[in-house]
N, C-alpha and C positions, 0 to 999 in steps of 0.2 A: 568555428569561424567559416564564413562563406567565402568562396573564391569566385572571382569573375571569370566567365567563360571568355576564351580568346575571341577577339573580333576580327573578322575578315577585312583586309584592306582592299579598297577599290582598285581595280586594275588601272594602270596608267596607260595613256595613249602613246605608244612607241612607234607609231606609223611614220609616214613621210613628213619631214619637217615643213613648216609653212615657209614659203620663200619670203624674203624681206629685202628692202632696198636700203642702201647706205649712201648718205650724202657726205662728201668730204669737202670742207671749205678751206680755201687757202688763206692762211693768216701768218702773221709775223711772230707768233708765240711758239709755234711747234715746228720742229725740223722735219724734213722728209723722212729721215731715219726713225724718228720717234713715231710718226704716223704709221709707217710700215710695221714697226714692232707692235703697236697697239692693234692693228688690223690682224696680224698674225696671232696675237694673244687672244683676241676676242673671237676669232674664227677657228676652224679646225686645222688651219695650216700651221706647220711648225717652222718651215724655212726651206727645207729641201724641195717641197712641192711647188714653191713659188718661183724657182729658178727657170 
């Protein structure tokens, strides 16, 4: 039985992240606390860093 040779995985780019812009719209559906929680969750900030 023939076995396949392991394949090398391509290197991933772990350099400097590309900057991005975020636009927050004020609406009646989301509270201020909800928006802050989502921004913290989606970014690298946990909570202590934002004080």
